[in-house]
All heavy atoms as a GROMACS GRO file, in nm:
protein
  514
    1MET      N    1   9.300   4.971   8.673
    1MET     CA    2   9.329   5.056   8.560
    1MET      C    3   9.218   5.158   8.539
    1MET      O    4   9.245   5.275   8.522
    1MET     CB    5   9.352   4.968   8.437
    1MET     CG    6   9.376   5.045   8.310
    1MET     SD    7   9.536   5.127   8.320
    1MET     CE    8   9.536   5.215   8.170
    2THR      N    9   9.097   5.114   8.541
    2THR     CA   10   8.984   5.204   8.519
    2THR      C   11   8.972   5.304   8.633
    2THR      O   12   8.947   5.422   8.608
    2THR     CB   13   8.853   5.123   8.506
    2THR    OG1   14   8.869   5.027   8.403
    2THR    CG2   15   8.738   5.214   8.473
    3PHE      N   16   8.992   5.257   8.755
    3PHE     CA   17   8.984   5.348   8.869
    3PHE      C   18   9.092   5.456   8.859
    3PHE      O   19   9.065   5.574   8.886
    3PHE     CB   20   9.001   5.270   9.000
    3PHE     CG   21   9.002   5.358   9.120
    3PHE    CD1   22   8.884   5.415   9.167
    3PHE    CD2   23   9.120   5.387   9.186
    3PHE    CE1   24   8.885   5.498   9.278
    3PHE    CE2   25   9.122   5.469   9.296
    3PHE     CZ   26   9.004   5.524   9.343
    4THR      N   27   9.210   5.420   8.818
    4THR     CA   28   9.319   5.517   8.804
    4THR      C   29   9.286   5.619   8.696
    4THR      O   30   9.311   5.739   8.713
    4THR     CB   31   9.450   5.444   8.768
    4THR    OG1   32   9.475   5.344   8.866
    4THR    CG2   33   9.566   5.540   8.762
    5ALA      N   34   9.231   5.576   8.586
    5ALA     CA   35   9.195   5.668   8.478
    5ALA      C   36   9.085   5.764   8.522
    5ALA      O   37   9.091   5.884   8.494
    5ALA     CB   38   9.153   5.589   8.355
    6VAL      N   39   8.984   5.711   8.590
    6VAL     CA   40   8.874   5.797   8.638
    6VAL      C   41   8.927   5.896   8.741
    6VAL      O   42   8.892   6.015   8.739
    6VAL     CB   43   8.760   5.711   8.696
    6VAL    CG1   44   8.657   5.798   8.767
    6VAL    CG2   45   8.694   5.630   8.585
    7PHE      N   46   9.011   5.848   8.831
    7PHE     CA   47   9.069   5.936   8.934
    7PHE      C   48   9.151   6.048   8.869
    7PHE      O   49   9.140   6.165   8.906
    7PHE     CB   50   9.154   5.855   9.031
    7PHE     CG   51   9.214   5.937   9.140
    7PHE    CD1   52   9.137   5.982   9.245
    7PHE    CD2   53   9.350   5.971   9.137
    7PHE    CE1   54   9.192   6.058   9.346
    7PHE    CE2   55   9.405   6.047   9.235
    7PHE     CZ   56   9.327   6.091   9.342
    8ALA      N   57   9.234   6.013   8.771
    8ALA     CA   58   9.315   6.113   8.702
    8ALA      C   59   9.226   6.213   8.628
    8ALA      O   60   9.253   6.333   8.628
    8ALA     CB   61   9.409   6.044   8.605
    9PHE      N   62   9.118   6.164   8.567
    9PHE     CA   63   9.025   6.253   8.497
    9PHE      C   64   8.960   6.351   8.594
    9PHE      O   65   8.950   6.471   8.565
    9PHE     CB   66   8.918   6.171   8.425
    9PHE     CG   67   8.813   6.254   8.360
    9PHE    CD1   68   8.840   6.324   8.242
    9PHE    CD2   69   8.686   6.265   8.416
    9PHE    CE1   70   8.743   6.401   8.182
    9PHE    CE2   71   8.590   6.343   8.357
    9PHE     CZ   72   8.618   6.412   8.240
   10VAL      N   73   8.918   6.303   8.709
   10VAL     CA   74   8.853   6.390   8.808
   10VAL      C   75   8.954   6.492   8.861
   10VAL      O   76   8.922   6.611   8.872
   10VAL     CB   77   8.794   6.305   8.923
   10VAL    CG1   78   8.751   6.394   9.039
   10VAL    CG2   79   8.676   6.223   8.872
   11VAL      N   80   9.074   6.450   8.893
   11VAL     CA   81   9.174   6.542   8.946
   11VAL      C   82   9.209   6.648   8.842
   11VAL      O   83   9.217   6.768   8.874
   11VAL     CB   84   9.301   6.465   8.992
   11VAL    CG1   85   9.416   6.558   9.019
   11VAL    CG2   86   9.269   6.381   9.114
   12LEU      N   87   9.232   6.606   8.719
   12LEU     CA   88   9.264   6.704   8.615
   12LEU      C   89   9.147   6.798   8.586
   12LEU      O   90   9.168   6.917   8.559
   12LEU     CB   91   9.307   6.631   8.488
   12LEU     CG   92   9.443   6.561   8.495
   12LEU    CD1   93   9.470   6.485   8.366
   12LEU    CD2   94   9.553   6.659   8.523
   13SER      N   95   9.026   6.748   8.596
   13SER     CA   96   8.910   6.834   8.574
   13SER      C   97   8.900   6.940   8.684
   13SER      O   98   8.873   7.058   8.656
   13SER     CB   99   8.782   6.752   8.571
   13SER     OG  100   8.785   6.661   8.464
   14VAL      N  101   8.922   6.899   8.808
   14VAL     CA  102   8.915   6.995   8.920
   14VAL      C  103   9.026   7.098   8.908
   14VAL      O  104   9.004   7.219   8.928
   14VAL     CB  105   8.922   6.920   9.055
   14VAL    CG1  106   8.941   7.016   9.170
   14VAL    CG2  107   8.796   6.837   9.075
   15LEU      N  108   9.146   7.054   8.875
   15LEU     CA  109   9.257   7.148   8.858
   15LEU      C  110   9.232   7.244   8.741
   15LEU      O  111   9.260   7.364   8.751
   15LEU     CB  112   9.389   7.073   8.837
   15LEU     CG  113   9.445   7.001   8.960
   15LEU    CD1  114   9.570   6.923   8.922
   15LEU    CD2  115   9.476   7.100   9.071
   16GLY      N  116   9.179   7.194   8.633
   16GLY     CA  117   9.146   7.279   8.519
   16GLY      C  118   9.040   7.382   8.554
   16GLY      O  119   9.049   7.498   8.513
   17LEU      N  120   8.939   7.342   8.631
   17LEU     CA  121   8.836   7.435   8.674
   17LEU      C  122   8.894   7.542   8.764
   17LEU      O  123   8.861   7.661   8.752
   17LEU     CB  124   8.724   7.359   8.746
   17LEU     CG  125   8.605   7.442   8.794
   17LEU    CD1  126   8.536   7.508   8.675
   17LEU    CD2  127   8.509   7.356   8.872
   18ALA      N  128   8.985   7.503   8.854
   18ALA     CA  129   9.048   7.600   8.943
   18ALA      C  130   9.131   7.701   8.863
   18ALA      O  131   9.128   7.822   8.889
   18ALA     CB  132   9.135   7.528   9.045
   19VAL      N  133   9.204   7.654   8.764
   19VAL     CA  134   9.284   7.744   8.681
   19VAL      C  135   9.192   7.837   8.600
   19VAL      O  136   9.218   7.958   8.589
   19VAL     CB  137   9.377   7.663   8.588
   19VAL    CG1  138   9.440   7.752   8.482
   19VAL    CG2  139   9.485   7.594   8.669
   20ALA      N  140   9.084   7.785   8.547
   20ALA     CA  141   8.992   7.867   8.469
   20ALA      C  142   8.929   7.976   8.557
   20ALA      O  143   8.918   8.092   8.515
   20ALA     CB  144   8.884   7.779   8.407
   21LEU      N  145   8.889   7.940   8.679
   21LEU     CA  146   8.831   8.040   8.769
   21LEU      C  147   8.934   8.145   8.807
   21LEU      O  148   8.901   8.263   8.817
   21LEU     CB  149   8.775   7.972   8.894
   21LEU     CG  150   8.647   7.891   8.873
   21LEU    CD1  151   8.608   7.818   9.001
   21LEU    CD2  152   8.534   7.981   8.827
   22ALA      N  153   9.059   8.105   8.827
   22ALA     CA  154   9.164   8.201   8.860
   22ALA      C  155   9.187   8.298   8.744
   22ALA      O  156   9.204   8.418   8.766
   22ALA     CB  157   9.293   8.128   8.896
   23VAL      N  158   9.186   8.247   8.623
   23VAL     CA  159   9.206   8.335   8.507
   23VAL      C  160   9.090   8.433   8.494
   23VAL      O  161   9.111   8.553   8.469
   23VAL     CB  162   9.222   8.250   8.378
   23VAL    CG1  163   9.212   8.336   8.253
   23VAL    CG2  164   9.355   8.176   8.382
   24VAL      N  165   8.968   8.387   8.513
   24VAL     CA  166   8.852   8.477   8.504
   24VAL      C  167   8.858   8.582   8.614
   24VAL      O  168   8.834   8.701   8.590
   24VAL     CB  169   8.721   8.395   8.514
   24VAL    CG1  170   8.600   8.485   8.535
   24VAL    CG2  171   8.704   8.311   8.389
   25TYR      N  172   8.895   8.541   8.736
   25TYR     CA  173   8.904   8.635   8.849
   25TYR      C  174   9.012   8.740   8.821
   25TYR      O  175   8.990   8.860   8.842
   25TYR     CB  176   8.935   8.558   8.977
   25TYR     CG  177   8.952   8.648   9.097
   25TYR    CD1  178   8.841   8.700   9.163
   25TYR    CD2  179   9.078   8.681   9.144
   25TYR    CE1  180   8.856   8.782   9.272
   25TYR    CE2  181   9.094   8.764   9.253
   25TYR     CZ  182   8.983   8.814   9.317
   25TYR     OH  183   8.999   8.896   9.424
   26LEU      N  184   9.129   8.698   8.774
   26LEU     CA  185   9.236   8.794   8.746
   26LEU      C  186   9.200   8.886   8.630
   26LEU      O  187   9.234   9.005   8.632
   26LEU     CB  188   9.366   8.719   8.716
   26LEU     CG  189   9.431   8.652   8.838
   26LEU    CD1  190   9.551   8.570   8.795
   26LEU    CD2  191   9.471   8.756   8.941
   27ALA      N  192   9.132   8.836   8.529
   27ALA     CA  193   9.090   8.921   8.418
   27ALA      C  194   8.990   9.026   8.465
   27ALA      O  195   8.997   9.143   8.425
   27ALA     CB  196   9.030   8.836   8.307
   28ALA      N  197   8.898   8.987   8.552
   28ALA     CA  198   8.801   9.083   8.606
   28ALA      C  199   8.872   9.188   8.692
   28ALA      O  200   8.841   9.308   8.684
   28ALA     CB  201   8.694   9.010   8.687
   29TRP      N  202   8.968   9.144   8.774
   29TRP     CA  203   9.043   9.239   8.858
   29TRP      C  204   9.122   9.337   8.772
   29TRP      O  205   9.124   9.457   8.799
   29TRP     CB  206   9.138   9.163   8.951
   29TRP     CG  207   9.224   9.253   9.031
   29TRP    CD1  208   9.192   9.320   9.145
   29TRP    CD2  209   9.360   9.291   9.000
   29TRP    NE1  210   9.298   9.395   9.187
   29TRP    CE2  211   9.402   9.379   9.101
   29TRP    CE3  212   9.448   9.257   8.899
   29TRP    CZ2  213   9.530   9.434   9.102
   29TRP    CZ3  214   9.574   9.312   8.900
   29TRP    CH2  215   9.614   9.399   9.000
   30LEU      N  216   9.185   9.286   8.667
   30LEU     CA  217   9.262   9.374   8.578
   30LEU      C  218   9.170   9.473   8.507
   30LEU      O  219   9.204   9.590   8.492
   30LEU     CB  220   9.339   9.290   8.477
   30LEU     CG  221   9.430   9.367   8.382
   30LEU    CD1  222   9.539   9.439   8.460
   30LEU    CD2  223   9.490   9.275   8.279
   31GLY      N  224   9.053   9.427   8.465
   31GLY     CA  225   8.957   9.518   8.401
   31GLY      C  226   8.913   9.629   8.494
   31GLY      O  227   8.906   9.746   8.455
   32ARG      N  228   8.885   9.594   8.621
   32ARG     CA  229   8.847   9.697   8.718
   32ARG      C  230   8.962   9.793   8.743
   32ARG      O  231   8.943   9.914   8.755
   32ARG     CB  232   8.804   9.632   8.850
   32ARG     CG  233   8.668   9.568   8.844
   32ARG     CD  234   8.618   9.531   8.984
   32ARG     NE  235   8.713   9.450   9.058
   32ARG     CZ  236   8.718   9.317   9.058
   32ARG    NH1  237   8.630   9.250   8.986
   32ARG    NH2  238   8.806   9.252   9.130
   33SER      N  239   9.084   9.741   8.752
   33SER     CA  240   9.200   9.826   8.778
   33SER      C  241   9.225   9.923   8.664
   33SER      O  242   9.258  10.040   8.687
   33SER     CB  243   9.325   9.741   8.800
   33SER     OG  244   9.310   9.662   8.914
   34VAL      N  245   9.209   9.876   8.542
   34VAL     CA  246   9.232   9.964   8.427
   34VAL      C  247   9.126  10.073   8.423
   34VAL      O  248   9.154  10.189   8.395
   34VAL     CB  249   9.232   9.882   8.297
   34VAL    CG1  250   9.225   9.971   8.174
   34VAL    CG2  251   9.356   9.795   8.292
   35ARG      N  252   9.002  10.040   8.456
   35ARG     CA  253   8.896  10.140   8.456
   35ARG      C  254   8.918  10.245   8.563
   35ARG      O  255   8.889  10.362   8.545
   35ARG     CB  256   8.760  10.075   8.474
   35ARG     CG  257   8.698  10.034   8.342
   35ARG     CD  258   8.555   9.985   8.360
   35ARG     NE  259   8.556   9.841   8.337
   35ARG     CZ  260   8.524   9.749   8.426
   35ARG    NH1  261   8.484   9.784   8.545
   35ARG    NH2  262   8.530   9.621   8.398
   36ARG      N  263   8.967  10.203   8.681
   36ARG     CA  264   8.988  10.299   8.791
   36ARG      C  265   9.116  10.378   8.775
   36ARG      O  266   9.130  10.485   8.832
   36ARG     CB  267   8.994  10.224   8.924
   36ARG     CG  268   8.863  10.168   8.966
   36ARG     CD  269   8.878  10.106   9.102
   36ARG     NE  270   8.777  10.003   9.122
   36ARG     CZ  271   8.783   9.909   9.212
   36ARG    NH1  272   8.888   9.900   9.291
   36ARG    NH2  273   8.688   9.821   9.224
   37GLY      N  274   9.211  10.326   8.704
   37GLY     CA  275   9.337  10.396   8.684
   37GLY      C  276   9.441  10.360   8.788
   37GLY      O  277   9.433  10.258   8.856
   38VAL      N  278   9.540  10.446   8.804
   38VAL     CA  279   9.655  10.418   8.889
   38VAL      C  280   9.614  10.410   9.036
   38VAL      O  281   9.679  10.342   9.115
   38VAL     CB  282   9.762  10.528   8.868
   38VAL    CG1  283   9.880  10.509   8.960
   38VAL    CG2  284   9.809  10.527   8.724
   39ALA      N  285   9.506  10.475   9.075
   39ALA     CA  286   9.468  10.480   9.216
   39ALA      C  287   9.436  10.341   9.272
   39ALA      O  288   9.448  10.319   9.392
   39ALA     CB  289   9.348  10.571   9.234
   40SER      N  290   9.399  10.248   9.186
   40SER     CA  291   9.360  10.116   9.237
   40SER      C  292   9.476  10.018   9.243
   40SER      O  293   9.458   9.907   9.290
   40SER     CB  294   9.250  10.058   9.148
   40SER     OG  295   9.302  10.036   9.018
   41LEU      N  296   9.594  10.057   9.195
   41LEU     CA  297   9.707   9.966   9.198
   41LEU      C  298   9.764   9.956   9.339
   41LEU      O  299   9.754  10.049   9.417
   41LEU     CB  300   9.816  10.015   9.102
   41LEU     CG  301   9.782  10.011   8.954
   41LEU    CD1  302   9.894  10.076   8.875
   41LEU    CD2  303   9.760   9.870   8.908
   42PRO      N  304   9.825   9.844   9.371
   42PRO     CA  305   9.889   9.832   9.502
   42PRO      C  306  10.000   9.936   9.518
   42PRO      O  307  10.056   9.986   9.420
   42PRO     CB  308   9.948   9.691   9.500
   42PRO     CG  309   9.872   9.619   9.396
   42PRO     CD  310   9.828   9.721   9.296
   43ARG      N  311  10.032   9.967   9.644
   43ARG     CA  312  10.127  10.074   9.674
   43ARG      C  313  10.264  10.048   9.610
   43ARG      O  314  10.329  10.139   9.562
   43ARG     CB  315  10.143  10.087   9.824
   43ARG     CG  316  10.230  10.204   9.864
   43ARG     CD  317  10.244  10.216  10.012
   43ARG     NE  318  10.113  10.214  10.076
   43ARG     CZ  319  10.095  10.226  10.205
   43ARG    NH1  320  10.197  10.236  10.285
   43ARG    NH2  321   9.974  10.223  10.256
   44GLY      N  322  10.307   9.923   9.610
   44GLY     CA  323  10.438   9.891   9.553
   44GLY      C  324  10.445   9.919   9.405
   44GLY      O  325  10.546   9.964   9.354
   45MET      N  326  10.336   9.893   9.334
   45MET     CA  327  10.334   9.921   9.190
   45MET      C  328  10.318  10.070   9.165
   45MET      O  329  10.373  10.124   9.069
   45MET     CB  330  10.221   9.843   9.124
   45MET     CG  331  10.244   9.694   9.123
   45MET     SD  332  10.104   9.603   9.056
   45MET     CE  333  10.117   9.644   8.884
   46LYS      N  334  10.243  10.139   9.251
   46LYS     CA  335  10.223  10.282   9.234
   46LYS      C  336  10.355  10.357   9.249
   46LYS      O  337  10.380  10.455   9.180
   46LYS     CB  338  10.124  10.332   9.339
   46LYS     CG  339  10.016  10.420   9.283
   46LYS     CD  340   9.930  10.476   9.392
   46LYS     CE  341   9.843  10.369   9.452
   46LYS     NZ  342   9.746  10.421   9.547
   47SER      N  343  10.440  10.309   9.341
   47SER     CA  344  10.566  10.379   9.363
   47SER      C  345  10.657  10.370   9.241
   47SER      O  346  10.746  10.452   9.224
   47SER     CB  347  10.637  10.322   9.485
   47SER     OG  348  10.678  10.188   9.460
   48LEU      N  349  10.636  10.270   9.156
   48LEU     CA  350  10.715  10.260   9.034
   48LEU      C  351  10.668  10.358   8.927
   48LEU      O  352  10.742  10.394   8.838
   48LEU     CB  353  10.708  10.118   8.978
   48LEU     CG  354  10.767  10.008   9.066
   48LEU    CD1  355  10.738   9.873   9.002
   48LEU    CD2  356  10.915  10.029   9.086
   49LEU      N  357  10.543  10.401   8.937
   49LEU     CA  358  10.485  10.487   8.835
   49LEU      C  359  10.492  10.636   8.868
   49LEU      O  360  10.491  10.719   8.780
   49LEU     CB  361  10.338  10.449   8.812
   49LEU     CG  362  10.314  10.306   8.766
   49LEU    CD1  363  10.164  10.278   8.763
   49LEU    CD2  364  10.373  10.284   8.629
   50VAL      N  365  10.497  10.670   8.997
   50VAL     CA  366  10.490  10.809   9.039
   50VAL      C  367  10.627  10.852   9.090
   50VAL      O  368  10.683  10.789   9.178
   50VAL     CB  369  10.384  10.828   9.150
   50VAL    CG1  370  10.380  10.971   9.197
   50VAL    CG2  371  10.248  10.783   9.100
   51GLU      N  372  10.679  10.959   9.034
   51GLU     CA  373  10.808  11.009   9.079
   51GLU      C  374  10.792  11.085   9.209
   51GLU      O  375  10.695  11.157   9.228
   51GLU     CB  376  10.869  11.101   8.974
   51GLU     CG  377  10.920  11.029   8.852
   51GLU     CD  378  11.003  11.122   8.765
   51GLU    OE1  379  11.061  11.218   8.819
   51GLU    OE2  380  11.007  11.099   8.645
   52PRO      N  381  10.888  11.069   9.299
   52PRO     CA  382  10.880  11.145   9.425
   52PRO      C  383  10.902  11.293   9.397
   52PRO      O  384  10.966  11.330   9.298
   52PRO     CB  385  10.993  11.087   9.509
   52PRO     CG  386  11.086  11.025   9.412
   52PRO     CD  387  11.003  10.982   9.294
   53PRO      N  388  10.849  11.380   9.482
   53PRO     CA  389  10.869  11.523   9.459
   53PRO      C  390  11.016  11.560   9.472
   53PRO      O  391  11.089  11.503   9.553
   53PRO     CB  392  10.785  11.589   9.570
   53PRO     CG  393  10.768  11.484   9.672
   53PRO     CD  394  10.770  11.353   9.601
   54ALA      N  395  11.058  11.657   9.392
   54ALA     CA  396  11.198  11.698   9.395
   54ALA      C  397  11.226  11.776   9.523
   54ALA      O  398  11.149  11.863   9.563
   54ALA     CB  399  11.227  11.784   9.273
   55GLY      N  400  11.334  11.743   9.588
   55GLY     CA  401  11.373  11.813   9.710
   55GLY      C  402  11.466  11.929   9.676
   55GLY      O  403  11.476  11.974   9.562
   56ALA      N  404  11.536  11.976   9.778
   56ALA     CA  405  11.630  12.084   9.757
   56ALA      C  406  11.747  12.035   9.672
   56ALA      O  407  11.777  11.915   9.668
   56ALA     CB  408  11.679  12.134   9.892
   57ALA      N  409  11.814  12.127   9.606
   57ALA     CA  410  11.928  12.091   9.522
   57ALA      C  411  12.038  12.032   9.609
   57ALA      O  412  12.065  12.080   9.719
   57ALA     CB  413  11.977  12.213   9.447
   58PHE      N  414  12.103  11.930   9.559
   58PHE     CA  415  12.208  11.863   9.633
   58PHE      C  416  12.341  11.929   9.603
   58PHE      O  417  12.378  11.947   9.486
   58PHE     CB  418  12.212  11.715   9.595
   58PHE     CG  419  12.320  11.639   9.665
   58PHE    CD1  420  12.311  11.614   9.800
   58PHE    CD2  421  12.431  11.595   9.596
   58PHE    CE1  422  12.410  11.544   9.866
   58PHE    CE2  423  12.532  11.525   9.660
   58PHE     CZ  424  12.520  11.499   9.796
   59ASN      N  425  12.412  11.968   9.708
   59ASN     CA  426  12.543  12.033   9.692
   59ASN      C  427  12.647  11.942   9.755
   59ASN      O  428  12.656  11.933   9.877
   59ASN     CB  429  12.541  12.170   9.758
   59ASN     CG  430  12.672  12.243   9.739
   59ASN    OD1  431  12.762  12.194   9.671
   59ASN    ND2  432  12.683  12.359   9.800
   60ASP      N  433  12.727  11.877   9.673
   60ASP     CA  434  12.825  11.785   9.729
   60ASP      C  435  12.962  11.851   9.750
   60ASP      O  436  13.056  11.785   9.788
   60ASP     CB  437  12.840  11.661   9.642
   60ASP     CG  438  12.893  11.693   9.505
   60ASP    OD1  439  12.900  11.811   9.471
   60ASP    OD2  440  12.928  11.597   9.433
   61SER      N  441  12.973  11.982   9.726
   61SER     CA  442  13.102  12.048   9.746
   61SER      C  443  13.138  12.053   9.894
   61SER      O  444  13.254  12.069   9.930
   61SER     CB  445  13.101  12.188   9.687
   61SER     OG  446  13.007  12.268   9.756
   62LEU      N  447  13.040  12.041   9.983
   62LEU     CA  448  13.068  12.042  10.126
   62LEU      C  449  13.111  11.906  10.176
   62LEU      O  450  13.160  11.894  10.288
   62LEU     CB  451  12.943  12.086  10.203
   62LEU     CG  452  12.887  12.224  10.163
   62LEU    CD1  453  12.758  12.250  10.238
   62LEU    CD2  454  12.989  12.332  10.192
   63ASP      N  455  13.093  11.802  10.096
   63ASP     CA  456  13.118  11.666  10.141
   63ASP      C  457  13.254  11.612  10.096
   63ASP      O  458  13.285  11.498  10.121
   63ASP     CB  459  13.009  11.572  10.088
   63ASP     CG  460  12.874  11.610  10.144
   63ASP    OD1  461  12.870  11.666  10.254
   63ASP    OD2  462  12.774  11.580  10.078
   64VAL      N  463  13.335  11.694  10.028
   64VAL     CA  464  13.464  11.645   9.980
   64VAL      C  465  13.576  11.696  10.069
   64VAL      O  466  13.559  11.794  10.142
   64VAL     CB  467  13.489  11.686   9.833
   64VAL    CG1  468  13.386  11.624   9.741
   64VAL    CG2  469  13.489  11.837   9.820
   65TRP      N  470  13.687  11.629  10.063
   65TRP     CA  471  13.804  11.674  10.142
   65TRP      C  472  13.859  11.801  10.080
   65TRP      O  473  13.857  11.818   9.959
   65TRP     CB  474  13.911  11.565  10.142
   65TRP     CG  475  13.871  11.445  10.219
   65TRP    CD1  476  13.820  11.331  10.167
   65TRP    CD2  477  13.878  11.427  10.359
   65TRP    NE1  478  13.794  11.241  10.266
   65TRP    CE2  479  13.829  11.297  10.386
   65TRP    CE3  480  13.921  11.506  10.466
   65TRP    CZ2  481  13.822  11.246  10.515
   65TRP    CZ3  482  13.913  11.456  10.594
   65TRP    CH2  483  13.864  11.328  10.617
   66PRO      N  484  13.911  11.891  10.164
   66PRO     CA  485  13.971  12.013  10.107
   66PRO      C  486  14.097  11.979  10.026
   66PRO      O  487  14.166  11.883  10.055
   66PRO     CB  488  14.003  12.098  10.230
   66PRO     CG  489  14.008  12.003  10.343
   66PRO     CD  490  13.918  11.889  10.308
   67MET      N  491  14.121  12.059   9.927
   67MET     CA  492  14.238  12.038   9.844
   67MET      C  493  14.365  12.072   9.924
   67MET      O  494  14.366  12.169  10.001
   67MET     CB  495  14.232  12.126   9.719
   67MET     CG  496  14.123  12.088   9.623
   67MET     SD  497  14.149  11.927   9.549
   67MET     CE  498  14.288  11.962   9.445
   68PRO      N  499  14.471  11.993   9.910
   68PRO     CA  500  14.595  12.026   9.983
   68PRO      C  501  14.657  12.155   9.928
   68PRO      O  502  14.645  12.185   9.809
   68PRO     CB  503  14.685  11.906   9.956
   68PRO     CG  504  14.627  11.837   9.837
   68PRO     CD  505  14.482  11.871   9.833
   69GLU      N  506  14.721  12.228  10.016
   69GLU     CA  507  14.780  12.355   9.974
   69GLU      C  508  14.920  12.337   9.926
   69GLU      O  509  14.993  12.251   9.960
   69GLU     CB  510  14.778  12.452  10.091
   69GLU     CG  511  14.636  12.488  10.128
   69GLU     CD  512  14.632  12.588  10.244
   69GLU    OE1  513  14.735  12.644  10.279
   69GLU    OE2  514  14.524  12.606  10.296
   0.00000   0.00000   0.00000
């Protein structure tokens, strides 16, 4: 019984430490990203924030069937 309790305490302590370190690491990364701005975000996230340049106007009148006479 005592061994099981000590083992559970050690495992939970190690897992808690790992979670705490992950939270600190992610908070530091987020702080750096906010300071640098959009340039530091991954490409996938950047594509959601930046609109692609507008191309030529789309004319779909050439893509329809001609009207029957």
